[in-house]
Structures are given as C-alpha cells and as structure tokens.
Backbone as JSON, one array per atom type, in Angstrom:
{
  "sequence": "MFNVAVEKYPTLSGFLREDLEMPILGQRLDEELVILDGQQYYRGLLVRYAAYPLQVGKMPIEAMAVKAAYYLPQSGGGNEDEDDIFRGFFQRMAPQERSARSEILHVEVEDLPQQDRPLSFTGGVGDFELTSAVDKVELRANEAVTLTVKISGKGNTTSIEDPKREWPPGLDLYESKGQARSGRSGVGEKVFEYLLIPRVPGQVRIPALEYAFFDTKKRAYVTKQTQPVDIKVNPGDPSNAPQPAVVQPGGV",
  "N": [[69.81, 35.68, 37.22], [67.61, 33.98, 39.45], [65.01, 32.02, 41.04], [63.04, 33.98, 41.62], [60.93, 35.75, 43.74], [57.93, 37.06, 45.18], [57.82, 39.52, 47.61], [56.06, 41.43, 48.48], [52.92, 42.26, 47.3], [51.33, 44.87, 45.41], [48.66, 46.46, 47.02], [46.7, 48.09, 46.0], [44.73, 49.89, 47.07], [41.54, 51.37, 47.1], [41.02, 50.9, 44.47], [39.41, 48.96, 41.94], [40.55, 45.87, 41.26], [41.8, 43.78, 38.71], [43.23, 40.7, 37.98], [45.26, 40.2, 35.37], [47.51, 38.95, 34.14], [49.76, 36.61, 35.57], [52.65, 35.8, 35.61], [54.61, 35.37, 37.55], [53.74, 33.39, 39.2], [54.24, 31.07, 37.91], [56.54, 28.48, 36.77], [58.81, 29.56, 35.57], [60.1, 32.69, 34.26], [59.43, 34.49, 31.28], [61.96, 35.95, 29.53], [63.43, 38.9, 28.09], [65.99, 40.5, 26.19], [67.11, 43.71, 26.81], [68.13, 47.15, 26.29], [69.09, 49.57, 28.48], [69.88, 52.79, 29.22], [72.3, 52.39, 27.9], [73.17, 49.99, 28.93], [73.06, 46.43, 29.16], [70.26, 44.44, 29.96], [68.23, 41.78, 31.32], [64.82, 41.4, 30.99], [61.71, 40.67, 32.46], [58.2, 39.96, 32.61], [56.37, 40.24, 35.57], [53.79, 40.56, 36.93], [50.55, 41.55, 35.76], [48.09, 43.93, 36.06], [44.71, 45.15, 35.8], [43.53, 48.17, 36.84], [40.96, 49.9, 38.29], [39.92, 52.99, 39.32], [38.07, 53.84, 42.26], [37.35, 56.14, 43.45], [37.57, 59.73, 43.56], [40.34, 61.93, 42.96], [43.83, 62.27, 44.0], [45.47, 59.33, 43.66], [47.34, 56.74, 45.17], [49.52, 54.21, 43.89], [50.68, 51.46, 45.28], [53.99, 50.22, 46.2], [55.69, 47.38, 44.77], [57.38, 44.57, 45.97], [60.17, 42.45, 45.55], [62.3, 39.55, 45.71], [65.37, 37.94, 44.77], [67.63, 35.39, 43.71], [71.06, 35.28, 42.64], [74.06, 34.93, 40.65], [77.4, 36.12, 40.98], [78.99, 38.14, 38.45], [81.41, 37.03, 36.03], [84.86, 37.73, 36.63], [86.84, 40.13, 34.96], [89.46, 40.82, 35.24], [93.08, 40.4, 35.23], [95.11, 40.29, 37.1], [95.0, 38.95, 39.48], [96.22, 37.11, 42.32], [96.98, 33.63, 43.1], [95.49, 32.86, 45.38], [93.48, 34.8, 45.37], [92.19, 34.14, 43.0], [91.09, 31.59, 43.53], [89.48, 32.27, 45.72], [87.75, 34.14, 44.56], [86.54, 32.46, 42.7], [85.01, 30.66, 44.26], [83.34, 32.51, 45.49], [81.87, 33.41, 43.34], [80.54, 31.09, 42.66], [78.86, 30.7, 44.79], [75.52, 31.39, 45.45], [74.02, 34.63, 45.56], [71.73, 36.86, 47.26], [69.16, 39.23, 46.79], [67.0, 41.99, 47.44], [64.43, 44.01, 45.96], [62.53, 46.95, 45.28], [59.72, 48.52, 43.85], [58.95, 51.88, 42.67], [56.64, 54.12, 44.29], [53.69, 55.0, 42.69], [51.56, 57.63, 41.43], [48.29, 58.53, 40.48], [46.05, 60.81, 38.94], [42.71, 61.11, 39.47], [39.81, 61.88, 37.79], [36.43, 63.06, 38.2], [33.44, 61.6, 36.82], [31.58, 63.29, 34.33], [28.56, 65.02, 35.14], [26.82, 66.29, 33.46], [24.81, 65.68, 30.64], [24.61, 62.97, 31.17], [23.43, 59.81, 30.39], [20.28, 58.17, 31.13], [20.49, 55.46, 30.94], [23.02, 54.84, 31.74], [25.2, 52.73, 33.47], [27.57, 52.6, 34.83], [29.74, 51.84, 33.26], [32.99, 52.35, 32.0], [35.09, 53.08, 29.43], [35.69, 51.47, 26.35], [33.33, 49.99, 24.46], [31.49, 47.27, 22.9], [28.25, 46.15, 21.88], [26.21, 43.35, 21.72], [23.59, 40.96, 20.84], [21.52, 38.0, 21.13], [19.08, 35.37, 20.55], [18.04, 32.11, 21.66], [16.08, 30.8, 20.29], [13.52, 31.35, 17.83], [10.96, 30.63, 17.54], [8.4, 29.26, 19.44], [6.37, 27.71, 22.02], [3.59, 29.09, 23.87], [4.23, 29.88, 27.27], [6.59, 28.51, 27.28], [10.19, 28.79, 27.64], [12.45, 31.3, 26.48], [15.8, 32.18, 25.81], [17.51, 35.12, 26.09], [20.54, 36.42, 25.17], [22.9, 38.79, 26.02], [25.77, 40.56, 25.21], [28.41, 42.48, 26.41], [31.35, 43.79, 25.38], [34.83, 44.67, 25.36], [37.33, 47.16, 26.15], [37.77, 47.99, 29.38], [36.05, 48.55, 32.53], [34.68, 45.91, 32.85], [33.79, 44.04, 34.77], [32.37, 45.43, 36.71], [30.14, 46.39, 35.48], [26.68, 46.99, 35.25], [23.56, 45.32, 34.36], [22.06, 46.02, 31.15], [19.6, 48.63, 30.67], [16.11, 47.92, 30.5], [12.75, 47.29, 29.32], [10.1, 45.1, 29.51], [7.6, 43.9, 27.31], [3.97, 43.71, 27.78], [2.74, 40.48, 28.63], [5.11, 39.16, 28.31], [7.18, 37.65, 30.4], [9.83, 38.11, 32.73], [11.75, 35.6, 33.92], [14.22, 34.89, 35.03], [17.45, 36.36, 35.51], [20.94, 36.78, 34.86], [24.42, 37.61, 35.2], [27.74, 37.35, 33.93], [31.2, 37.9, 34.14], [34.18, 38.05, 32.18], [37.64, 38.3, 32.09], [40.34, 39.45, 30.06], [43.62, 39.65, 28.52], [45.49, 42.7, 28.79], [43.43, 44.28, 29.73], [41.15, 43.86, 28.22], [37.96, 42.59, 28.04], [34.83, 40.89, 28.74], [31.32, 41.0, 29.47], [28.64, 38.96, 30.05], [25.2, 38.78, 29.82], [22.34, 36.93, 30.67], [18.97, 36.45, 29.98], [16.12, 34.88, 31.0], [13.22, 34.44, 29.47], [9.64, 34.31, 29.36], [7.04, 33.93, 27.23], [3.55, 34.54, 27.44], [1.21, 34.52, 25.94], [-0.16, 33.46, 22.78], [1.03, 34.42, 19.48], [2.71, 37.07, 17.63], [5.56, 38.24, 19.17], [7.53, 40.85, 20.24], [10.78, 41.14, 21.3], [12.13, 43.74, 22.95], [14.55, 46.31, 21.99], [17.6, 46.61, 23.81], [19.16, 49.03, 25.81], [22.34, 50.48, 26.29], [24.59, 52.52, 27.96], [27.76, 54.13, 28.17], [30.8, 55.66, 29.44], [33.01, 56.98, 27.25], [36.4, 56.9, 27.24], [38.23, 57.82, 25.39], [36.85, 59.54, 23.65], [35.94, 61.16, 25.59], [33.31, 61.44, 26.41], [29.82, 60.55, 26.84], [28.51, 57.57, 25.46], [25.93, 55.93, 23.76], [24.56, 52.78, 23.09], [22.58, 50.33, 21.31], [20.85, 47.17, 21.3], [19.5, 45.08, 18.67], [15.96, 44.86, 18.12], [14.06, 41.82, 18.55], [11.94, 39.62, 16.89], [9.71, 37.09, 17.82], [7.93, 34.06, 17.26], [5.08, 32.95, 18.79], [3.48, 30.08, 19.49], [0.3, 28.43, 20.21], [0.12, 27.21, 23.53], [1.06, 24.18, 25.31], [-1.47, 22.6, 27.07], [-0.85, 21.28, 29.42], [1.35, 22.63, 30.36], [0.46, 25.03, 31.18], [0.19, 27.92, 33.32], [-0.66, 27.36, 36.7], [-3.35, 28.21, 38.87], [-2.87, 29.76, 42.08], [-3.17, 27.84, 45.07], [-5.23, 28.32, 47.76], [-5.09, 27.69, 51.09], [-7.39, 26.88, 53.7], [-7.65, 29.33, 56.17], [-5.15, 30.28, 55.65], [-2.64, 31.89, 53.57]],
  "CA": [[68.89, 35.67, 38.35], [66.72, 32.83, 39.54], [64.21, 31.97, 42.27], [62.41, 35.28, 41.86], [59.74, 35.59, 44.59], [57.31, 38.32, 45.59], [57.76, 39.8, 49.05], [54.88, 42.26, 48.74], [52.13, 42.68, 46.16], [50.61, 46.14, 45.63], [47.28, 46.2, 47.44], [45.82, 48.9, 45.15], [43.59, 50.35, 47.86], [40.73, 52.36, 46.4], [40.87, 50.5, 43.07], [38.92, 47.64, 41.6], [41.71, 45.23, 40.63], [41.63, 42.53, 37.99], [44.5, 40.04, 37.68], [45.27, 39.86, 33.95], [48.58, 37.97, 33.93], [50.56, 36.38, 36.77], [53.77, 34.89, 35.3], [55.42, 35.1, 38.73], [53.24, 32.17, 39.84], [54.66, 29.92, 37.13], [57.84, 27.89, 37.06], [59.88, 30.43, 35.1], [59.66, 33.9, 33.6], [59.9, 34.72, 29.92], [62.83, 37.12, 29.59], [63.89, 39.51, 26.85], [67.19, 41.32, 26.35], [66.84, 45.11, 26.52], [69.22, 48.09, 26.56], [68.64, 50.71, 29.27], [71.02, 53.67, 29.5], [73.51, 51.81, 27.36], [73.52, 48.77, 29.66], [72.21, 45.29, 28.84], [69.5, 43.81, 31.05], [67.17, 40.84, 30.99], [63.59, 41.9, 31.57], [60.61, 39.71, 32.43], [56.95, 40.4, 33.22], [56.01, 39.55, 36.81], [52.33, 40.57, 37.05], [49.85, 42.61, 35.04], [46.77, 44.19, 36.6], [43.87, 46.26, 35.36], [43.13, 48.84, 38.07], [39.93, 50.9, 38.02], [39.75, 53.77, 40.55], [36.71, 53.89, 42.8], [37.13, 57.45, 44.06], [38.16, 60.86, 42.85], [41.47, 62.55, 43.64], [45.17, 61.72, 43.77], [45.45, 57.95, 44.18], [48.65, 56.08, 45.1], [49.7, 52.8, 43.54], [51.74, 51.07, 46.19], [55.16, 49.54, 45.65], [55.78, 45.92, 44.75], [58.71, 44.16, 46.43], [60.57, 41.1, 45.15], [63.67, 39.13, 46.01], [65.85, 36.98, 43.79], [69.0, 34.9, 43.86], [71.86, 35.52, 41.45], [75.49, 34.66, 40.75], [78.24, 37.25, 40.62], [79.53, 38.01, 37.09], [82.81, 36.62, 35.9], [85.8, 38.83, 36.71], [87.61, 40.31, 33.73], [90.84, 41.22, 35.56], [94.09, 39.35, 35.07], [96.22, 40.53, 38.02], [94.77, 38.31, 40.77], [97.12, 36.01, 42.66], [96.29, 32.33, 43.11], [94.46, 32.84, 46.43], [92.35, 35.61, 44.92], [91.48, 33.41, 41.95], [90.24, 30.56, 44.15], [88.47, 32.93, 46.54], [86.76, 34.69, 43.64], [85.8, 31.36, 42.08], [83.99, 30.16, 45.18], [82.35, 33.55, 45.7], [80.99, 33.44, 42.19], [79.74, 29.88, 42.67], [77.87, 30.79, 45.87], [74.46, 32.32, 45.05], [73.73, 35.79, 46.38], [70.31, 37.19, 47.3], [68.93, 40.66, 46.86], [65.61, 42.45, 47.36], [64.2, 45.25, 45.22], [61.17, 47.5, 45.48], [59.36, 49.51, 42.83], [58.56, 53.19, 43.16], [55.21, 54.39, 44.48], [53.16, 55.83, 41.62], [50.33, 58.36, 41.75], [47.45, 58.89, 39.34], [45.02, 61.8, 39.26], [41.42, 60.56, 39.02], [38.77, 62.87, 37.61], [35.06, 62.57, 38.34], [32.67, 61.52, 35.59], [30.7, 64.46, 34.21], [27.13, 64.85, 35.39], [26.08, 66.83, 32.32], [24.54, 64.78, 29.51], [24.72, 61.56, 31.57], [22.18, 59.13, 30.0], [19.6, 57.38, 32.17], [20.89, 54.06, 30.8], [24.4, 54.65, 32.19], [25.26, 51.83, 34.63], [28.91, 52.58, 35.42], [30.79, 51.4, 32.35], [33.97, 53.35, 31.58], [36.03, 52.44, 28.51], [35.24, 51.42, 24.96], [32.61, 48.72, 24.46], [30.55, 46.89, 21.86], [27.05, 45.52, 22.43], [25.58, 42.39, 20.81], [22.57, 40.15, 21.49], [21.0, 36.87, 20.35], [18.14, 34.5, 21.25], [18.3, 30.71, 21.35], [15.02, 30.3, 19.41], [12.62, 32.41, 17.34], [9.61, 30.08, 17.53], [8.18, 28.43, 20.62], [4.98, 27.7, 22.5], [3.3, 29.9, 25.04], [4.68, 29.35, 28.56], [7.94, 27.97, 27.18], [11.19, 29.81, 27.9], [13.43, 31.68, 25.47], [16.94, 32.82, 26.46], [18.12, 36.26, 25.42], [21.91, 36.62, 25.61], [23.43, 40.12, 25.69], [27.2, 40.58, 25.53], [29.14, 43.75, 26.38], [32.77, 43.43, 25.28], [35.72, 45.78, 25.05], [38.38, 47.5, 27.11], [37.22, 48.82, 30.45], [35.69, 47.9, 33.8], [33.57, 45.01, 32.53], [33.27, 43.31, 35.93], [31.47, 46.26, 37.52], [29.03, 46.86, 34.66], [25.36, 46.44, 35.55], [22.86, 44.9, 33.15], [21.46, 47.12, 30.4], [18.23, 49.01, 31.0], [15.15, 47.29, 29.6], [11.35, 47.18, 29.71], [9.52, 43.98, 28.79], [6.2, 44.19, 26.94], [2.96, 42.88, 28.46], [2.67, 39.12, 28.14], [6.45, 38.58, 28.29], [7.65, 37.71, 31.78], [11.23, 37.8, 33.04], [11.8, 34.57, 34.95], [15.52, 34.89, 35.69], [18.54, 37.04, 34.81], [22.25, 36.63, 35.51], [25.54, 38.16, 34.44], [29.05, 36.75, 34.22], [32.28, 38.66, 33.53], [35.43, 37.35, 31.86], [38.71, 39.25, 31.82], [41.41, 38.99, 29.18], [44.87, 40.39, 28.63], [45.51, 44.13, 28.45], [42.2, 44.92, 30.15], [40.05, 43.57, 27.31], [37.12, 41.53, 28.6], [33.43, 40.91, 28.34], [30.32, 40.61, 30.47], [27.53, 38.33, 29.35], [23.95, 38.73, 30.58], [21.35, 36.0, 30.14], [17.62, 36.7, 30.46], [15.19, 33.79, 30.71], [11.94, 35.1, 29.25], [8.53, 33.39, 29.11], [5.84, 34.55, 26.64], [2.35, 33.92, 28.02], [0.08, 34.46, 25.01], [0.26, 33.2, 21.41], [1.11, 35.54, 18.55], [4.03, 37.66, 17.41], [6.04, 38.98, 20.33], [8.79, 41.54, 19.96], [11.7, 41.41, 22.41], [12.57, 45.1, 22.59], [15.97, 46.64, 22.02], [18.15, 46.96, 25.12], [20.03, 50.21, 25.69], [23.49, 50.5, 27.19], [25.4, 53.74, 27.83], [29.03, 54.11, 28.89], [31.64, 56.84, 29.24], [34.13, 56.66, 26.37], [37.56, 57.65, 27.73], [38.93, 58.46, 24.27], [36.02, 60.66, 23.2], [35.62, 61.93, 26.79], [31.88, 61.72, 26.31], [28.97, 59.38, 26.99], [28.09, 56.92, 24.22], [24.8, 55.02, 23.96], [24.39, 51.77, 22.05], [21.38, 49.52, 21.47], [20.72, 45.92, 20.58], [18.39, 45.05, 17.72], [14.78, 44.13, 18.6], [13.93, 40.47, 17.98], [10.57, 39.12, 16.82], [9.57, 35.65, 17.99], [6.59, 33.55, 17.01], [4.61, 32.18, 19.94], [2.36, 29.21, 19.14], [-0.5, 28.05, 21.38], [0.89, 26.39, 24.45], [0.61, 22.87, 25.77], [-2.3, 22.83, 28.27], [-0.22, 20.73, 30.63], [2.35, 23.57, 30.83], [-0.17, 26.31, 31.52], [0.34, 28.3, 34.72], [-1.74, 26.93, 37.58], [-3.69, 29.21, 39.9], [-2.4, 29.45, 43.43], [-4.14, 27.17, 45.93], [-5.29, 28.98, 49.03], [-5.56, 26.79, 52.13], [-8.25, 27.54, 54.7], [-6.93, 29.94, 57.29], [-3.79, 30.69, 55.27], [-2.49, 32.69, 52.35]],
  "C": [[68.02, 34.43, 38.29], [66.01, 32.88, 40.88], [63.62, 33.35, 42.62], [61.11, 35.05, 42.64], [59.23, 36.96, 45.01], [57.31, 38.42, 47.11], [56.53, 40.63, 49.42], [54.21, 42.6, 47.42], [51.53, 44.06, 46.44], [49.15, 45.87, 45.96], [46.27, 46.98, 46.6], [44.54, 49.3, 45.9], [42.86, 51.45, 47.1], [40.56, 52.07, 44.92], [40.13, 49.17, 43.01], [40.02, 46.97, 40.78], [41.31, 43.95, 39.93], [43.02, 41.98, 37.68], [44.46, 39.57, 36.22], [46.3, 38.79, 33.64], [49.4, 37.85, 35.2], [51.71, 35.41, 36.47], [54.6, 34.51, 36.51], [54.99, 33.82, 39.43], [53.66, 30.92, 39.09], [56.05, 29.45, 37.51], [59.0, 28.79, 36.64], [59.28, 31.62, 34.37], [60.21, 33.93, 32.17], [60.69, 36.03, 29.92], [63.17, 37.61, 28.19], [65.09, 40.4, 27.15], [66.86, 42.75, 25.93], [68.08, 45.94, 26.86], [68.63, 49.29, 27.28], [69.86, 51.52, 29.66], [72.34, 53.06, 29.05], [73.95, 50.51, 28.01], [72.55, 47.64, 29.28], [71.55, 44.74, 30.1], [68.59, 42.74, 30.46], [65.92, 41.29, 31.73], [62.48, 40.86, 31.41], [59.39, 40.26, 33.14], [56.66, 39.57, 34.46], [54.5, 39.43, 36.95], [51.79, 41.69, 36.16], [48.45, 42.72, 35.6], [46.03, 45.2, 35.72], [43.3, 46.87, 36.64], [42.17, 49.97, 37.74], [39.66, 51.68, 39.32], [38.29, 53.88, 40.95], [36.39, 55.22, 43.47], [37.92, 58.5, 43.3], [39.32, 61.43, 43.66], [42.8, 61.91, 43.27], [45.28, 60.37, 44.44], [46.83, 57.34, 44.07], [48.54, 54.63, 44.63], [50.92, 52.32, 44.28], [52.86, 50.3, 45.5], [54.97, 48.03, 45.65], [57.21, 45.55, 45.11], [58.97, 42.71, 46.05], [61.97, 40.81, 45.68], [64.06, 38.06, 45.01], [67.27, 36.56, 44.15], [69.75, 35.13, 42.55], [73.3, 35.11, 41.73], [76.26, 35.91, 40.34], [78.79, 37.05, 39.21], [80.99, 37.58, 37.13], [83.71, 37.84, 35.92], [86.61, 38.91, 35.43], [89.06, 40.66, 33.99], [91.82, 40.07, 35.43], [95.25, 39.48, 36.03], [96.02, 39.85, 39.36], [95.86, 37.26, 41.02], [96.3, 34.74, 42.8], [95.21, 32.28, 44.17], [93.24, 33.65, 46.01], [91.53, 34.88, 43.87], [90.55, 32.38, 42.56], [89.14, 31.19, 44.99], [87.37, 33.5, 45.65], [85.92, 33.61, 43.0], [84.69, 30.88, 42.99], [82.94, 31.23, 45.5], [81.35, 33.6, 44.54], [80.09, 32.22, 42.13], [78.66, 29.91, 43.74], [76.79, 31.78, 45.48], [74.28, 33.44, 46.06], [72.22, 36.05, 46.33], [70.14, 38.68, 47.47], [67.44, 40.95, 46.74], [65.55, 43.76, 46.6], [62.75, 45.66, 45.38], [60.91, 48.56, 44.41], [59.03, 50.85, 43.49], [57.04, 53.25, 43.39], [54.76, 55.36, 43.39], [51.89, 56.53, 42.09], [49.59, 58.67, 40.45], [46.39, 59.88, 39.82], [43.7, 61.33, 38.63], [40.39, 61.67, 38.97], [37.39, 62.24, 37.79], [34.4, 62.49, 36.97], [31.72, 62.71, 35.5], [29.24, 64.12, 34.47], [26.3, 65.31, 34.2], [25.99, 65.8, 31.21], [24.71, 63.3, 29.89], [23.4, 60.86, 31.23], [21.58, 58.35, 31.18], [20.03, 55.92, 32.11], [22.35, 53.82, 31.19], [24.42, 53.83, 33.47], [26.67, 51.69, 35.19], [30.04, 52.15, 34.51], [31.68, 52.55, 31.91], [34.99, 52.65, 30.69], [35.54, 52.55, 27.09], [34.63, 50.04, 24.73], [31.77, 48.54, 23.19], [29.41, 46.11, 22.51], [26.43, 44.62, 21.38], [24.54, 41.58, 21.59], [22.12, 39.04, 20.55], [20.01, 36.1, 21.22], [18.41, 33.06, 20.82], [17.21, 30.08, 20.48], [14.13, 31.47, 19.01], [11.19, 31.9, 17.21], [9.48, 29.12, 18.7], [6.71, 28.48, 20.98], [4.83, 28.67, 23.66], [3.69, 29.15, 26.3], [5.97, 28.54, 28.46], [8.94, 29.12, 27.31], [12.07, 30.04, 26.68], [14.55, 32.44, 26.19], [17.48, 33.92, 25.56], [19.51, 36.47, 26.02], [22.42, 37.97, 25.1], [24.89, 40.16, 26.13], [27.75, 42.0, 25.36], [30.62, 43.41, 26.4], [33.58, 44.67, 24.92], [36.74, 45.99, 26.15], [37.82, 48.46, 28.13], [36.84, 47.97, 31.64], [34.49, 46.97, 33.62], [32.97, 44.34, 33.76], [32.26, 44.12, 36.74], [30.28, 46.79, 36.73], [27.73, 46.19, 35.11], [24.62, 46.14, 34.25], [22.18, 46.09, 32.48], [20.02, 47.38, 30.82], [17.26, 48.38, 29.99], [13.74, 47.36, 30.21], [10.73, 46.07, 28.86], [8.06, 44.27, 28.49], [5.24, 43.32, 27.73], [2.89, 41.5, 27.81], [4.02, 38.44, 28.0], [7.06, 38.76, 29.67], [9.13, 37.37, 31.87], [11.24, 36.81, 34.19], [13.11, 34.64, 35.73], [16.51, 35.69, 34.84], [19.83, 36.86, 35.59], [23.32, 37.2, 34.59], [26.85, 37.53, 34.88], [30.11, 37.51, 33.44], [33.48, 37.76, 33.28], [36.46, 38.39, 31.48], [39.74, 38.62, 30.9], [42.65, 39.84, 29.38], [44.66, 41.84, 28.22], [44.19, 44.82, 28.78], [41.02, 44.7, 29.24], [39.24, 42.4, 27.88], [35.7, 41.62, 28.09], [32.56, 40.56, 29.54], [29.09, 40.15, 29.71], [26.34, 38.25, 30.29], [23.0, 37.76, 29.88], [20.0, 36.27, 30.81], [16.74, 35.53, 30.03], [13.79, 34.39, 30.68], [10.87, 34.07, 28.9], [7.36, 34.16, 28.51], [4.59, 33.79, 27.11], [1.21, 33.74, 27.02], [0.61, 34.19, 23.6], [0.28, 34.47, 20.57], [2.55, 35.97, 18.34], [4.41, 38.51, 18.62], [7.39, 39.59, 19.97], [9.57, 41.72, 21.27], [12.35, 42.76, 22.11], [14.09, 45.24, 22.62], [16.39, 47.01, 23.45], [19.17, 48.07, 24.92], [21.14, 50.15, 26.73], [24.33, 51.75, 26.92], [26.66, 53.59, 28.67], [29.79, 55.4, 28.62], [32.86, 56.42, 28.45], [35.32, 57.53, 26.77], [38.34, 58.32, 26.62], [38.15, 59.68, 23.77], [35.72, 61.62, 24.34], [34.16, 62.4, 26.74], [31.11, 60.42, 26.51], [28.53, 58.88, 25.6], [26.98, 55.93, 24.56], [24.69, 54.07, 22.78], [23.16, 50.92, 22.37], [21.53, 48.2, 20.75], [19.6, 46.06, 19.55], [17.18, 44.35, 18.34], [14.66, 42.8, 17.88], [12.46, 40.07, 18.03], [10.56, 37.6, 16.95], [8.11, 35.26, 17.77], [6.2, 32.63, 18.16], [3.36, 31.4, 19.51], [1.54, 28.9, 20.39], [0.26, 27.04, 22.25], [0.26, 25.05, 24.72], [-0.22, 23.08, 27.03], [-1.65, 22.3, 29.55], [0.84, 21.66, 31.19], [1.76, 24.92, 31.22], [0.04, 26.64, 32.99], [-0.87, 27.9, 35.54], [-2.05, 28.02, 38.59], [-3.2, 28.77, 41.26], [-3.53, 28.83, 44.26], [-4.08, 27.82, 47.29], [-5.87, 28.02, 50.06], [-6.43, 27.54, 53.12], [-7.41, 28.07, 55.85], [-5.53, 30.39, 56.9], [-3.82, 31.5, 54.0], [-1.69, 31.89, 51.33]]
}
C-alpha cells in the first residue's frame, strides 16, 4: 500500500480532543508486521487522540475513513496461457485504489460523584503530580517574584483550572497565566505562573497551593498541596515605591 490519505477524520463531538500523534501527515508511515487470524498484515499508526468526554451518557466515537493505493499480489498459479500472463502482468503493474472505514465505537460516560468533592476541585480527571518553585528567595519590597506551579500526569491537563489559593496581606498578585503541553499517550502538563509583589519588608510566606482531582484508578478524589515558601523581603528602592493616584480636577 502507498499514498494513504484520510477521507474523513472522526469529529469526536461532545469530547475535548487533543492531537497526540499524527503520522498520517508525514511522508511515510512506520509499519510493523503482525499476524491477525493467521494472516500476515502490515500495520501502521495513522493518528492518536486523547478524547475527554464533556457530557454524561452513551457517547459515539465516529468512524475514520481512509483511501490508499496498492498493487495486486503476484499470482501463484502456473496454468495461465501467454495472453493471461501478459494481461495479469499489466494488471499487477497498474495501481489499484480502495477506501476503508473504521467501525463506530461507543463509550459509556459516568458522572463524577458529588459526595466528598473537595472545594479545591477544578475539573481535573486522571492521575497527576503537583510541584512548585520560585525564581528567587530574597528581593526588595515592590519587586516581583515568580511562583511556578506545575501539574503533570495523565489526564485532561488542558482543561484544568489554576489551583485554589489565598495570598497573605502585603503580597499582591500582579498577573497569572497557565499554559498546557500535551505529550504521547495522554501524558501532559499544565504550568501556571504567578507574578507576586511583596509590599512590605520582612519574612513573607508564600502559602501552599491546594489542587484536587478525581483519580480514575482509585475512583475517588485526591488532594495534593505544594510546599509553602519563605522569602526574605528587604527594604525597597524608594524610586520603585508605588505612587499615589493623581486625581485631576473634575475627574476620577
């Protein structure tokens, strides 16, 4: 077979879809020899998705359709006359084309339990680890420190919301952002960055952040926490001190 092309991709309606591998978009497929029902076949991966259902109930996974060109196999018979030999030769040399379609699959999607659902649950379903780090442990007042929190594992990392947190007085959140990265076999990570600004000198503790998810193997909610981080805040540079707002006459 050669010139394998997709005629229809599965749309996966009602699922959050992540494209993990797309060998079909490359120049050639990696094939392996397999035995199915006593027959030899060459098998190659076309696409690999991670599909996360967004609703409860019986969900269909639509068919995928492909077409490919191929040559007829060599004939093993020895009773052909000369015309049949030449006719068969040219038929085998002329490429044929065929389409194929996968079966429609169905999965039964259960709802997440309401009982014992932690307040810090933000939608994560799978198996995850939680880590954190800061880019500095000593700085001046009104300077910024970046807290990086990473959630990694197998599950719906792209739809995870940032962990629940409360910042202590004198520590302001200036900006936060999250970025997801997917890997093979549904393993990925989501990284959150918090730009924090301490306003007063002294020892400031960045509190632990809590993250809860539903573990599909344990079939229960699991809660994990980062470690609190202590930073030393020195007196700030007067030129970097926050300036009071200027109110113009007749305006705000």
